[in-house]
C-alpha positions in Angstrom: -15.9 -80.5 23.6 -18.5 -78.1 22.3 -20.4 -75.8 24.6 -23.4 -73.6 23.5 -24.8 -71.0 25.8 -28.4 -69.8 25.3 -28.9 -66.4 27.0 -30.9 -63.1 26.9 -27.7 -61.2 27.7 -24.8 -62.6 25.6 -22.5 -59.7 26.5 -22.5 -60.9 30.2 -21.0 -64.2 29.0 -18.8 -63.3 26.0 -16.0 -61.2 27.6 -14.9 -63.7 30.3 -14.7 -66.5 27.7 -12.3 -64.5 25.7 -9.6 -64.1 28.4 -7.2 -66.0 30.5 -7.4 -69.8 30.5 -10.6 -69.9 28.5 -9.0 -68.1 25.6 -6.0 -70.4 25.6 -8.3 -73.5 25.8 -10.1 -72.2 22.7 -6.9 -71.5 20.8 -5.6 -75.0 21.6 -8.7 -76.6 20.2 -9.7 -78.1 23.6 -13.2 -76.6 23.4 -15.5 -74.8 21.0 -17.7 -72.1 22.6 -20.8 -70.5 21.0 -23.0 -67.9 22.6 -26.5 -67.4 21.3 -29.0 -64.7 22.0 -32.4 -66.3 22.6 -34.1 -63.2 21.1 -32.9 -64.4 17.7 -35.5 -67.1 17.9 -38.3 -64.9 19.2 -41.1 -63.7 16.9 -42.7 -60.3 16.5 -41.4 -56.8 16.1 -40.0 -56.7 19.7 -38.7 -60.3 19.9 -40.5 -61.0 23.1 -39.1 -63.9 25.1 -41.1 -63.7 28.3 -44.7 -63.4 29.4 -46.8 -63.3 32.6 -47.4 -66.6 34.4 -50.8 -68.4 34.1 -52.5 -68.2 37.4 -51.1 -64.9 38.3 -48.1 -64.0 40.5 -45.2 -61.6 40.3 -42.5 -61.5 37.7 -42.3 -62.9 34.2 -41.5 -66.4 32.8 -39.4 -67.3 29.8 -41.6 -68.5 27.0 -41.1 -72.0 25.5 -41.2 -71.1 21.8 -37.8 -69.4 21.5 -36.1 -72.1 23.5 -37.6 -74.9 21.6 -36.7 -73.3 18.3 -33.1 -72.6 19.4 -32.7 -76.3 20.4 -34.2 -77.5 17.2 -31.7 -75.5 15.2 -28.8 -76.6 17.3 -29.6 -80.2 18.0 -32.4 -81.1 15.6 -36.1 -81.8 16.4 -36.5 -83.5 19.7 -33.6 -81.8 21.3 -31.0 -83.2 23.6 -33.1 -86.2 24.6 -32.7 -87.8 21.1 -29.0 -87.0 20.7 -27.4 -89.7 22.8 -25.6 -89.7 26.2 -22.8 -87.4 25.1 -25.1 -84.4 24.8 -26.4 -82.6 27.9 -29.0 -79.8 27.8 -28.5 -78.1 31.2 -30.7 -75.5 32.8 -28.9 -73.3 35.3 -31.4 -72.9 38.1 -31.6 -72.7 41.9 -33.6 -76.0 42.0 -30.8 -77.9 40.3 -28.2 -80.3 41.9 -25.2 -78.5 43.3 -22.2 -78.1 41.2 -19.2 -80.0 42.7 -15.8 -81.1 41.5 -17.2 -84.5 40.9 -20.1 -83.1 38.8 -17.6 -81.0 36.8 -15.5 -84.0 36.2 -18.5 -86.0 34.9 -19.5 -83.2 32.6 -16.0 -83.0 31.2 -16.4 -86.5 29.8 -19.4 -85.3 27.6 -18.8 -84.0 24.1 -21.5 -81.4 23.9 -23.1 -79.2 26.5 -26.0 -76.8 25.8 -26.5 -74.4 28.7 -29.7 -72.5 29.2 -29.4 -69.4 31.4 -32.7 -69.0 33.3 -34.0 -65.5 34.0 -36.9 -63.7 35.7 -39.1 -66.2 37.6 -37.8 -69.1 35.6 -38.7 -71.0 32.4 -42.0 -72.5 31.2 -42.2 -76.0 32.7 -42.6 -77.6 29.3 -38.9 -76.8 28.6 -38.0 -79.0 31.6 -40.3 -81.7 30.5 -39.2 -82.0 26.9 -35.7 -80.7 26.7 -33.7 -80.4 29.9 -31.5 -83.4 30.8 -29.9 -81.9 33.8 -30.4 -78.9 36.2 -27.4 -77.4 38.0 -27.1 -74.8 40.7 -23.9 -73.2 41.9 -25.1 -72.7 45.5 -28.1 -72.1 47.8 -28.7 -68.5 46.8 -30.5 -66.8 43.9 -28.9 -64.7 41.2 -30.5 -62.3 38.7 -30.0 -64.8 36.0 -28.1 -68.0 35.0 -25.3 -66.2 33.1 -22.9 -66.1 36.0 -23.7 -69.7 37.0 -23.0 -70.8 33.4 -19.6 -69.1 33.5 -18.7 -70.9 36.7 -19.8 -74.2 35.3 -17.9 -73.7 32.0 -14.7 -72.7 33.9 -14.9 -75.7 36.2 -15.5 -78.1 33.3 -13.1 -76.7 30.7 -10.1 -76.6 33.0 -10.4 -80.4 33.3 -10.2 -81.1 29.6 -7.0 -82.6 28.3 -4.4 -80.1 27.2 -5.9 -77.1 29.0 -3.8 -77.2 32.2 -0.3 -78.5 32.7 -0.3 -82.2 33.2 -1.2 -83.1 36.8 -2.2 -79.6 37.8 -5.9 -80.3 38.2 -5.2 -83.3 40.4 -3.7 -80.9 43.0 -6.7 -78.7 43.2 -9.0 -78.5 46.2 -11.8 -81.1 46.1 -10.1 -83.2 43.4 -9.1 -85.7 46.0 -12.0 -84.8 48.2 -9.8 -82.6 50.4 -8.9 -79.0 50.4 -5.5 -78.1 48.9 -2.7 -77.5 51.4 -0.4 -74.4 51.5 1.9 -73.5 48.7 5.1 -71.5 48.7 7.4 -69.9 46.2 10.5 -67.6 46.2 11.9 -65.9 48.2 12.8 -68.5 50.8 12.4 -66.0 53.7 10.0 -63.0 53.5 9.5 -60.7 56.4 10.7 -63.3 58.8 8.4 -66.0 57.4 10.3 -69.0 56.1 9.3 -71.7 53.7 9.0 -75.1 55.6 12.3 -76.9 55.4 10.7 -80.1 54.1 9.9 -78.4 50.8 13.6 -77.7 50.3 14.8 -81.2 51.2 14.6 -82.8 47.8 13.0 -85.8 49.4 9.9 -86.3 47.1 8.4 -89.0 49.3 8.6 -86.9 52.4 7.2 -83.9 50.5 4.3 -85.9 49.3 3.5 -87.1 52.8 3.8 -83.5 54.2 1.4 -82.2 51.5 -1.1 -84.9 52.2 -1.0 -84.2 55.9 -1.4 -80.4 55.3 -4.4 -81.1 53.1 -5.9 -83.2 55.8 -5.2 -80.6 58.4 -6.7 -77.7 56.4 -9.8 -79.8 55.6 -10.2 -80.7 59.3 -9.9 -77.0 60.3 -12.1 -75.5 57.6 -14.4 -78.2 56.1 -14.5 -81.2 58.5 -17.7 -82.4 56.8 -15.6 -83.4 53.8 -13.6 -85.9 55.8 -16.8 -88.0 56.2 -16.8 -88.6 52.5 -13.1 -89.0 51.7 -11.5 -92.5 51.5 -8.8 -92.3 54.2 -5.8 -94.5 54.5 -4.6 -95.9 57.8 -1.8 -93.3 57.8 -4.4 -90.5 57.2 -6.5 -91.8 60.2 -3.4 -92.0 62.5 -2.4 -88.4 61.6 -5.9 -87.1 62.2 -6.1 -88.9 65.5 -2.8 -87.4 66.6 -4.0 -83.9 65.6 -7.2 -84.2 67.5 -5.4 -85.5 70.6 -3.1 -82.5 70.6 -5.9 -80.0 70.4 -6.4 -78.2 73.7 -9.8 -78.1 75.3 -12.1 -78.7 72.4 -15.4 -76.8 73.0 -18.5 -78.9 73.9 -21.2 -79.3 71.3 -24.1 -76.7 71.7 -26.6 -77.9 74.3 -24.1 -80.4 75.9 -24.8 -79.6 79.7 
């Protein structure tokens, strides 16, 4: 995969992509990452990339010219919309669809992502009309710019590429199955009076798998019960959840329920 990041502040993006898993992914050839300063495509002595919005209002808006020139240089005239389904030109913006594990998995199947980090009051709407193929948000809040959101998206996508993580590691993550990940333990077996559950030491792989599935169901029920409405549950899953709910003492009434 190739990923290009268009930003006004390349130093915000560069350092995290040169450490930890991302550095290893690049060294292994799983991904090629390029960071571009949008000011390199701006004209004039001061390389201005923003201007006041037509119609008035606070703040500044990213001008279309530097962005169009950058995309023409990277993708050719016409931008991402003429380069086939394997190329995505993504604007990181609060109005975009929310980044989820499913969205990350879908993007990991593409071969080229171009990420535009929004800033100030946003970008000229003509960029959306002519170039953008997708808009993504990392949550219902506003950041100073799209750089941090771009880093989150890159990390979520790259870790799913073949050869980046140990085989099967990503399948155990929270949200990969639609559930939160259950508890994990390592040595020592007993620490400050707290013991590792005996089932994990039994060597019975089938029983361990069932326990882990049940713990994932339990943690999801406790912390994100909304996820259970979207996860395909087996009959065993449903029986386990029914038993857990039946054992719960005095569940509080819903607000407003007499």
